[in-house]
BAMAR-191631 format. One record per residue (C-alpha): chain; residue number from 1; x negated, y, z negated. Coordinates in steps of 0.5 Angstrom, whole numbers, padded with zeros to 4 digits, always signed. Layout:
residues N
{"A",NUM,{X,Y,Z}}
...
This chain:
residues 464
{"A",1,{-0070,-0112,+0090}}
{"A",2,{-0076,-0111,+0087}}
{"A",3,{-0074,-0113,+0080}}
{"A",4,{-0072,-0120,+0083}}
{"A",5,{-0078,-0120,+0086}}
{"A",6,{-0082,-0119,+0080}}
{"A",7,{-0077,-0124,+0077}}
{"A",8,{-0079,-0129,+0082}}
{"A",9,{-0086,-0128,+0081}}
{"A",10,{-0086,-0128,+0074}}
{"A",11,{-0083,-0135,+0074}}
{"A",12,{-0087,-0138,+0079}}
{"A",13,{-0094,-0135,+0076}}
{"A",14,{-0093,-0135,+0069}}
{"A",15,{-0089,-0142,+0068}}
{"A",16,{-0094,-0145,+0064}}
{"A",17,{-0094,-0139,+0059}}
{"A",18,{-0087,-0138,+0058}}
{"A",19,{-0082,-0142,+0054}}
{"A",20,{-0080,-0149,+0058}}
{"A",21,{-0073,-0151,+0058}}
{"A",22,{-0072,-0158,+0060}}
{"A",23,{-0065,-0158,+0063}}
{"A",24,{-0061,-0161,+0068}}
{"A",25,{-0056,-0156,+0070}}
{"A",26,{-0051,-0160,+0074}}
{"A",27,{-0050,-0164,+0067}}
{"A",28,{-0050,-0158,+0063}}
{"A",29,{-0045,-0154,+0067}}
{"A",30,{-0039,-0156,+0070}}
{"A",31,{-0035,-0152,+0075}}
{"A",32,{-0028,-0149,+0073}}
{"A",33,{-0024,-0154,+0077}}
{"A",34,{-0027,-0160,+0074}}
{"A",35,{-0027,-0157,+0067}}
{"A",36,{-0020,-0156,+0067}}
{"A",37,{-0018,-0163,+0070}}
{"A",38,{-0024,-0167,+0067}}
{"A",39,{-0021,-0171,+0061}}
{"A",40,{-0028,-0170,+0057}}
{"A",41,{-0025,-0164,+0053}}
{"A",42,{-0020,-0168,+0050}}
{"A",43,{-0024,-0171,+0045}}
{"A",44,{-0027,-0164,+0042}}
{"A",45,{-0020,-0161,+0042}}
{"A",46,{-0017,-0167,+0038}}
{"A",47,{-0022,-0168,+0034}}
{"A",48,{-0022,-0160,+0032}}
{"A",49,{-0015,-0161,+0031}}
{"A",50,{-0016,-0167,+0026}}
{"A",51,{-0022,-0163,+0022}}
{"A",52,{-0018,-0157,+0022}}
{"A",53,{-0012,-0160,+0019}}
{"A",54,{-0017,-0163,+0013}}
{"A",55,{-0020,-0157,+0012}}
{"A",56,{-0014,-0153,+0011}}
{"A",57,{-0011,-0158,+0007}}
{"A",58,{-0017,-0157,+0002}}
{"A",59,{-0014,-0150,+0001}}
{"A",60,{-0008,-0154,-0003}}
{"A",61,{-0012,-0160,-0006}}
{"A",62,{-0019,-0156,-0008}}
{"A",63,{-0016,-0150,-0013}}
{"A",64,{-0011,-0155,-0016}}
{"A",65,{-0017,-0160,-0017}}
{"A",66,{-0021,-0154,-0021}}
{"A",67,{-0015,-0152,-0025}}
{"A",68,{-0014,-0159,-0027}}
{"A",69,{-0021,-0159,-0030}}
{"A",70,{-0022,-0152,-0033}}
{"A",71,{-0017,-0146,-0035}}
{"A",72,{-0023,-0141,-0034}}
{"A",73,{-0022,-0137,-0029}}
{"A",74,{-0029,-0134,-0029}}
{"A",75,{-0032,-0141,-0028}}
{"A",76,{-0027,-0142,-0022}}
{"A",77,{-0029,-0136,-0019}}
{"A",78,{-0037,-0138,-0020}}
{"A",79,{-0035,-0144,-0016}}
{"A",80,{-0032,-0141,-0011}}
{"A",81,{-0037,-0136,-0010}}
{"A",82,{-0042,-0141,-0009}}
{"A",83,{-0038,-0146,-0004}}
{"A",84,{-0038,-0139,+0000}}
{"A",85,{-0045,-0138,+0000}}
{"A",86,{-0046,-0145,+0002}}
{"A",87,{-0042,-0145,+0007}}
{"A",88,{-0045,-0138,+0010}}
{"A",89,{-0052,-0142,+0009}}
{"A",90,{-0049,-0148,+0013}}
{"A",91,{-0048,-0143,+0019}}
{"A",92,{-0055,-0142,+0020}}
{"A",93,{-0057,-0149,+0019}}
{"A",94,{-0052,-0151,+0024}}
{"A",95,{-0055,-0147,+0029}}
{"A",96,{-0062,-0149,+0028}}
{"A",97,{-0060,-0156,+0028}}
{"A",98,{-0056,-0155,+0034}}
{"A",99,{-0062,-0152,+0038}}
{"A",100,{-0067,-0158,+0036}}
{"A",101,{-0062,-0164,+0037}}
{"A",102,{-0055,-0163,+0040}}
{"A",103,{-0049,-0159,+0038}}
{"A",104,{-0045,-0166,+0039}}
{"A",105,{-0050,-0170,+0035}}
{"A",106,{-0049,-0164,+0029}}
{"A",107,{-0042,-0164,+0030}}
{"A",108,{-0041,-0172,+0029}}
{"A",109,{-0046,-0172,+0023}}
{"A",110,{-0044,-0166,+0019}}
{"A",111,{-0036,-0169,+0020}}
{"A",112,{-0038,-0176,+0018}}
{"A",113,{-0042,-0173,+0012}}
{"A",114,{-0036,-0169,+0010}}
{"A",115,{-0032,-0175,+0010}}
{"A",116,{-0037,-0179,+0006}}
{"A",117,{-0038,-0174,+0001}}
{"A",118,{-0030,-0172,+0000}}
{"A",119,{-0029,-0180,-0001}}
{"A",120,{-0032,-0179,-0008}}
{"A",121,{-0026,-0175,-0010}}
{"A",122,{-0021,-0180,-0010}}
{"A",123,{-0025,-0186,-0012}}
{"A",124,{-0028,-0182,-0019}}
{"A",125,{-0021,-0180,-0020}}
{"A",126,{-0018,-0187,-0020}}
{"A",127,{-0024,-0189,-0024}}
{"A",128,{-0023,-0183,-0029}}
{"A",129,{-0030,-0181,-0028}}
{"A",130,{-0029,-0174,-0025}}
{"A",131,{-0032,-0168,-0029}}
{"A",132,{-0032,-0161,-0027}}
{"A",133,{-0039,-0161,-0026}}
{"A",134,{-0038,-0167,-0021}}
{"A",135,{-0033,-0163,-0017}}
{"A",136,{-0037,-0157,-0016}}
{"A",137,{-0043,-0161,-0014}}
{"A",138,{-0039,-0165,-0009}}
{"A",139,{-0035,-0159,-0006}}
{"A",140,{-0042,-0155,-0006}}
{"A",141,{-0045,-0160,-0001}}
{"A",142,{-0038,-0160,+0003}}
{"A",143,{-0038,-0153,+0004}}
{"A",144,{-0045,-0153,+0007}}
{"A",145,{-0043,-0159,+0011}}
{"A",146,{-0037,-0154,+0013}}
{"A",147,{-0042,-0149,+0015}}
{"A",148,{-0046,-0153,+0019}}
{"A",149,{-0040,-0156,+0023}}
{"A",150,{-0037,-0149,+0024}}
{"A",151,{-0043,-0147,+0028}}
{"A",152,{-0044,-0154,+0032}}
{"A",153,{-0036,-0154,+0034}}
{"A",154,{-0037,-0147,+0037}}
{"A",155,{-0043,-0149,+0041}}
{"A",156,{-0040,-0155,+0044}}
{"A",157,{-0036,-0151,+0049}}
{"A",158,{-0043,-0148,+0052}}
{"A",159,{-0045,-0155,+0052}}
{"A",160,{-0039,-0158,+0056}}
{"A",161,{-0038,-0152,+0060}}
{"A",162,{-0044,-0148,+0061}}
{"A",163,{-0044,-0141,+0062}}
{"A",164,{-0038,-0140,+0067}}
{"A",165,{-0034,-0135,+0064}}
{"A",166,{-0027,-0137,+0067}}
{"A",167,{-0029,-0145,+0064}}
{"A",168,{-0031,-0142,+0057}}
{"A",169,{-0024,-0138,+0057}}
{"A",170,{-0020,-0144,+0059}}
{"A",171,{-0023,-0148,+0054}}
{"A",172,{-0024,-0143,+0048}}
{"A",173,{-0016,-0141,+0049}}
{"A",174,{-0014,-0149,+0048}}
{"A",175,{-0019,-0150,+0042}}
{"A",176,{-0016,-0144,+0039}}
{"A",177,{-0009,-0146,+0040}}
{"A",178,{-0011,-0153,+0036}}
{"A",179,{-0015,-0149,+0031}}
{"A",180,{-0009,-0145,+0029}}
{"A",181,{-0004,-0152,+0029}}
{"A",182,{-0009,-0155,+0025}}
{"A",183,{-0009,-0149,+0020}}
{"A",184,{-0002,-0149,+0020}}
{"A",185,{+0000,-0157,+0019}}
{"A",186,{-0006,-0158,+0014}}
{"A",187,{-0003,-0155,+0008}}
{"A",188,{+0004,-0157,+0009}}
{"A",189,{+0002,-0164,+0010}}
{"A",190,{-0003,-0164,+0004}}
{"A",191,{+0003,-0161,-0001}}
{"A",192,{+0008,-0166,+0001}}
{"A",193,{+0003,-0172,+0000}}
{"A",194,{+0001,-0168,-0007}}
{"A",195,{+0009,-0167,-0009}}
{"A",196,{+0011,-0174,-0007}}
{"A",197,{+0005,-0179,-0008}}
{"A",198,{+0000,-0175,-0013}}
{"A",199,{-0006,-0172,-0013}}
{"A",200,{-0010,-0179,-0011}}
{"A",201,{-0006,-0180,-0005}}
{"A",202,{-0007,-0172,-0003}}
{"A",203,{-0015,-0173,-0004}}
{"A",204,{-0015,-0179,+0000}}
{"A",205,{-0012,-0175,+0006}}
{"A",206,{-0017,-0170,+0007}}
{"A",207,{-0023,-0175,+0008}}
{"A",208,{-0019,-0180,+0012}}
{"A",209,{-0017,-0174,+0017}}
{"A",210,{-0025,-0172,+0017}}
{"A",211,{-0026,-0179,+0019}}
{"A",212,{-0021,-0179,+0024}}
{"A",213,{-0024,-0173,+0027}}
{"A",214,{-0031,-0176,+0027}}
{"A",215,{-0029,-0182,+0031}}
{"A",216,{-0025,-0178,+0036}}
{"A",217,{-0032,-0173,+0036}}
{"A",218,{-0036,-0180,+0039}}
{"A",219,{-0032,-0179,+0045}}
{"A",220,{-0035,-0172,+0047}}
{"A",221,{-0039,-0174,+0053}}
{"A",222,{-0046,-0173,+0052}}
{"A",223,{-0049,-0167,+0056}}
{"A",224,{-0057,-0165,+0057}}
{"A",225,{-0059,-0160,+0052}}
{"A",226,{-0064,-0155,+0053}}
{"A",227,{-0070,-0156,+0049}}
{"A",228,{-0075,-0151,+0048}}
{"A",229,{-0082,-0154,+0049}}
{"A",230,{-0086,-0148,+0047}}
{"A",231,{-0084,-0144,+0041}}
{"A",232,{-0090,-0140,+0041}}
{"A",233,{-0087,-0136,+0047}}
{"A",234,{-0080,-0136,+0046}}
{"A",235,{-0080,-0137,+0038}}
{"A",236,{-0077,-0142,+0034}}
{"A",237,{-0070,-0142,+0033}}
{"A",238,{-0070,-0138,+0026}}
{"A",239,{-0066,-0133,+0023}}
{"A",240,{-0071,-0127,+0025}}
{"A",241,{-0072,-0130,+0032}}
{"A",242,{-0064,-0130,+0033}}
{"A",243,{-0063,-0123,+0031}}
{"A",244,{-0069,-0121,+0035}}
{"A",245,{-0066,-0124,+0041}}
{"A",246,{-0059,-0121,+0040}}
{"A",247,{-0062,-0114,+0038}}
{"A",248,{-0066,-0114,+0044}}
{"A",249,{-0061,-0115,+0050}}
{"A",250,{-0054,-0111,+0051}}
{"A",251,{-0051,-0118,+0054}}
{"A",252,{-0051,-0121,+0047}}
{"A",253,{-0051,-0115,+0043}}
{"A",254,{-0045,-0112,+0045}}
{"A",255,{-0040,-0118,+0045}}
{"A",256,{-0043,-0120,+0038}}
{"A",257,{-0042,-0113,+0035}}
{"A",258,{-0035,-0113,+0038}}
{"A",259,{-0033,-0120,+0035}}
{"A",260,{-0035,-0117,+0028}}
{"A",261,{-0031,-0111,+0029}}
{"A",262,{-0025,-0116,+0031}}
{"A",263,{-0026,-0120,+0025}}
{"A",264,{-0020,-0118,+0020}}
{"A",265,{-0017,-0125,+0019}}
{"A",266,{-0020,-0127,+0013}}
{"A",267,{-0017,-0122,+0008}}
{"A",268,{-0010,-0123,+0011}}
{"A",269,{-0007,-0127,+0005}}
{"A",270,{-0010,-0122,+0000}}
{"A",271,{-0007,-0116,+0005}}
{"A",272,{+0000,-0119,+0005}}
{"A",273,{+0000,-0121,-0002}}
{"A",274,{-0002,-0113,-0004}}
{"A",275,{+0003,-0110,+0001}}
{"A",276,{+0009,-0115,-0001}}
{"A",277,{+0008,-0114,-0009}}
{"A",278,{+0006,-0107,-0009}}
{"A",279,{+0009,-0103,-0003}}
{"A",280,{+0015,-0108,-0002}}
{"A",281,{+0016,-0110,-0010}}
{"A",282,{+0018,-0117,-0007}}
{"A",283,{+0012,-0122,-0008}}
{"A",284,{+0016,-0127,-0004}}
{"A",285,{+0016,-0124,+0002}}
{"A",286,{+0008,-0125,+0002}}
{"A",287,{+0009,-0132,+0005}}
{"A",288,{+0013,-0129,+0011}}
{"A",289,{+0008,-0124,+0013}}
{"A",290,{+0002,-0129,+0012}}
{"A",291,{+0006,-0134,+0017}}
{"A",292,{+0007,-0128,+0022}}
{"A",293,{-0001,-0128,+0022}}
{"A",294,{-0001,-0135,+0024}}
{"A",295,{+0005,-0135,+0029}}
{"A",296,{+0002,-0129,+0032}}
{"A",297,{-0005,-0132,+0033}}
{"A",298,{-0002,-0139,+0036}}
{"A",299,{+0002,-0135,+0041}}
{"A",300,{-0004,-0130,+0042}}
{"A",301,{-0009,-0136,+0044}}
{"A",302,{-0003,-0140,+0048}}
{"A",303,{-0002,-0133,+0052}}
{"A",304,{-0010,-0132,+0053}}
{"A",305,{-0011,-0139,+0056}}
{"A",306,{-0005,-0137,+0061}}
{"A",307,{-0007,-0129,+0063}}
{"A",308,{-0014,-0129,+0061}}
{"A",309,{-0016,-0126,+0068}}
{"A",310,{-0011,-0120,+0067}}
{"A",311,{-0016,-0116,+0064}}
{"A",312,{-0023,-0115,+0064}}
{"A",313,{-0027,-0117,+0058}}
{"A",314,{-0028,-0109,+0056}}
{"A",315,{-0020,-0109,+0058}}
{"A",316,{-0019,-0114,+0053}}
{"A",317,{-0023,-0111,+0047}}
{"A",318,{-0019,-0104,+0048}}
{"A",319,{-0013,-0108,+0047}}
{"A",320,{-0016,-0111,+0041}}
{"A",321,{-0018,-0104,+0039}}
{"A",322,{-0010,-0102,+0040}}
{"A",323,{-0008,-0108,+0035}}
{"A",324,{-0013,-0106,+0030}}
{"A",325,{-0010,-0099,+0030}}
{"A",326,{-0003,-0102,+0029}}
{"A",327,{-0005,-0106,+0023}}
{"A",328,{-0008,-0099,+0020}}
{"A",329,{-0001,-0096,+0020}}
{"A",330,{+0004,-0101,+0019}}
{"A",331,{+0004,-0100,+0012}}
{"A",332,{+0006,-0093,+0013}}
{"A",333,{+0014,-0094,+0013}}
{"A",334,{+0014,-0098,+0007}}
{"A",335,{+0018,-0103,+0009}}
{"A",336,{+0018,-0111,+0012}}
{"A",337,{+0020,-0110,+0019}}
{"A",338,{+0015,-0105,+0021}}
{"A",339,{+0010,-0108,+0018}}
{"A",340,{+0012,-0115,+0021}}
{"A",341,{+0012,-0112,+0028}}
{"A",342,{+0005,-0109,+0027}}
{"A",343,{+0002,-0116,+0025}}
{"A",344,{+0005,-0119,+0030}}
{"A",345,{+0003,-0114,+0035}}
{"A",346,{-0004,-0114,+0032}}
{"A",347,{-0005,-0122,+0032}}
{"A",348,{-0002,-0122,+0040}}
{"A",349,{-0008,-0117,+0041}}
{"A",350,{-0013,-0119,+0037}}
{"A",351,{-0014,-0126,+0038}}
{"A",352,{-0014,-0125,+0046}}
{"A",353,{-0020,-0120,+0045}}
{"A",354,{-0024,-0124,+0040}}
{"A",355,{-0023,-0130,+0045}}
{"A",356,{-0026,-0126,+0051}}
{"A",357,{-0031,-0123,+0047}}
{"A",358,{-0033,-0130,+0045}}
{"A",359,{-0033,-0133,+0052}}
{"A",360,{-0037,-0127,+0054}}
{"A",361,{-0043,-0128,+0049}}
{"A",362,{-0043,-0135,+0050}}
{"A",363,{-0044,-0134,+0058}}
{"A",364,{-0050,-0129,+0056}}
{"A",365,{-0054,-0133,+0052}}
{"A",366,{-0060,-0136,+0055}}
{"A",367,{-0061,-0143,+0055}}
{"A",368,{-0064,-0147,+0049}}
{"A",369,{-0061,-0141,+0044}}
{"A",370,{-0054,-0143,+0044}}
{"A",371,{-0054,-0146,+0037}}
{"A",372,{-0058,-0140,+0034}}
{"A",373,{-0054,-0135,+0037}}
{"A",374,{-0048,-0138,+0035}}
{"A",375,{-0050,-0139,+0028}}
{"A",376,{-0052,-0132,+0027}}
{"A",377,{-0045,-0130,+0030}}
{"A",378,{-0042,-0135,+0025}}
{"A",379,{-0047,-0133,+0019}}
{"A",380,{-0045,-0125,+0021}}
{"A",381,{-0037,-0127,+0021}}
{"A",382,{-0038,-0130,+0014}}
{"A",383,{-0042,-0124,+0011}}
{"A",384,{-0036,-0120,+0014}}
{"A",385,{-0031,-0124,+0011}}
{"A",386,{-0034,-0123,+0004}}
{"A",387,{-0035,-0116,+0005}}
{"A",388,{-0028,-0115,+0007}}
{"A",389,{-0025,-0118,+0001}}
{"A",390,{-0030,-0114,-0003}}
{"A",391,{-0028,-0107,+0000}}
{"A",392,{-0020,-0109,-0001}}
{"A",393,{-0021,-0110,-0008}}
{"A",394,{-0025,-0104,-0009}}
{"A",395,{-0020,-0100,-0005}}
{"A",396,{-0015,-0101,-0010}}
{"A",397,{-0020,-0100,-0016}}
{"A",398,{-0022,-0093,-0014}}
{"A",399,{-0015,-0090,-0013}}
{"A",400,{-0009,-0089,-0017}}
{"A",401,{-0003,-0092,-0013}}
{"A",402,{-0002,-0097,-0008}}
{"A",403,{+0000,-0093,-0003}}
{"A",404,{-0007,-0089,-0003}}
{"A",405,{-0011,-0096,-0003}}
{"A",406,{-0007,-0098,+0003}}
{"A",407,{-0009,-0091,+0006}}
{"A",408,{-0016,-0093,+0005}}
{"A",409,{-0016,-0099,+0008}}
{"A",410,{-0012,-0097,+0014}}
{"A",411,{-0017,-0091,+0015}}
{"A",412,{-0023,-0097,+0015}}
{"A",413,{-0019,-0101,+0020}}
{"A",414,{-0018,-0095,+0024}}
{"A",415,{-0026,-0094,+0024}}
{"A",416,{-0026,-0101,+0026}}
{"A",417,{-0022,-0100,+0032}}
{"A",418,{-0025,-0093,+0034}}
{"A",419,{-0032,-0097,+0034}}
{"A",420,{-0029,-0102,+0038}}
{"A",421,{-0027,-0097,+0044}}
{"A",422,{-0034,-0094,+0043}}
{"A",423,{-0037,-0101,+0045}}
{"A",424,{-0032,-0103,+0050}}
{"A",425,{-0035,-0097,+0054}}
{"A",426,{-0042,-0099,+0054}}
{"A",427,{-0040,-0106,+0055}}
{"A",428,{-0036,-0104,+0062}}
{"A",429,{-0042,-0100,+0064}}
{"A",430,{-0047,-0106,+0062}}
{"A",431,{-0042,-0111,+0066}}
{"A",432,{-0042,-0107,+0072}}
{"A",433,{-0049,-0106,+0072}}
{"A",434,{-0049,-0098,+0071}}
{"A",435,{-0054,-0094,+0068}}
{"A",436,{-0053,-0093,+0060}}
{"A",437,{-0055,-0087,+0056}}
{"A",438,{-0061,-0088,+0051}}
{"A",439,{-0058,-0091,+0045}}
{"A",440,{-0058,-0097,+0041}}
{"A",441,{-0053,-0100,+0046}}
{"A",442,{-0058,-0099,+0051}}
{"A",443,{-0062,-0106,+0053}}
{"A",444,{-0070,-0105,+0053}}
{"A",445,{-0073,-0108,+0059}}
{"A",446,{-0075,-0115,+0056}}
{"A",447,{-0075,-0122,+0058}}
{"A",448,{-0070,-0126,+0054}}
{"A",449,{-0070,-0132,+0058}}
{"A",450,{-0072,-0139,+0054}}
{"A",451,{-0072,-0142,+0061}}
{"A",452,{-0079,-0140,+0064}}
{"A",453,{-0076,-0134,+0068}}
{"A",454,{-0072,-0128,+0068}}
{"A",455,{-0065,-0130,+0068}}
{"A",456,{-0061,-0126,+0073}}
{"A",457,{-0056,-0122,+0069}}
{"A",458,{-0049,-0124,+0072}}
{"A",459,{-0043,-0120,+0072}}
{"A",460,{-0037,-0123,+0068}}
{"A",461,{-0032,-0118,+0070}}
{"A",462,{-0026,-0122,+0072}}
{"A",463,{-0021,-0118,+0077}}
{"A",464,{-0014,-0117,+0075}}
């Protein structure tokens, strides 16, 4: 009661000295009932399907285009490294822009820019003016736009649904479903067009899909975007302030750490190829293992949309940690079917756990800081992807046999799983408003609201 009185008093007395946010709550947040029946989410989902289709179609056209102009593997490696760095930097820029403007505006603009930039590829191909330097510059700019769009797209659910955990769960599960569908369809269609109609047609397909996504995104309804009026009190949406905001509040810090721990998808292709080639001695089976990752992710997103209330947020995190343990030991039998089973079970637990943690994080972000926090999250995941790829390569470089390399990788995954179980205990205490021991996970008594008053921490634990 005393803390509530202090919060009310501080919001009334010190309103002019704190961050003021202009927002219309009724416009920014929707009730779960309206969220499910309103047609306002279909442009976001359909546009995401088209954009993801184009993005993954590039996985076919981009490497082949580089190989067309250069046989140097070192040059290809440098170009790929620079595009990855641009993508990573773009996630932070996207968060900064989303808070300054609106995630809808940023998403539409960045997708349109990507379409225009990539249109240069087929035009220059037809004109026979394309060079390796131009290809590198074009894809460098495109990668920056990809990072910007990625953060904006992951901020849109908050702009549409507000801070309602149930509504965010519903939208995020549907978003992940179309995301996975686009990821699966893009390479197949791009490869088919490439084989049947040639490189020019395949490179026209990508910007055309981005242009289609832009047009569809224009139908996303406009919502009121909280805008920070006093940056001296709340801080400008910079990397330093975003880190400080997440680190100072357990409601943000715990799901943030959980999302990073669960992010083991990027090296799945390398993992499958190494297992099939070095353990199974059958490289062709790598395609089946990679396909199982995608199929399990798609199934997991659909299931989570239907049963997300089955477990609490900490319960989903424990379920995800159990999946990590299965992936850590799946290689031990040294045969295809046990590994395939572990991959399926891993994805069926990992995807729902990640979706739950993302919704938990989104529902806890203070008004006016959605883009910055989601930008920091996407930035951290990009860095995690690079570190994971490096660690996989290092594991096989320092050992004498593939089995020892997989043992090291399995040990690392097991550490992630145990850490996830540890975080889930603190998250349960936080959401149940129980006292937490003095540690890194204990939240200091700070005001992280950017709305001019202390935001009341709401329990987002759902009943089974």
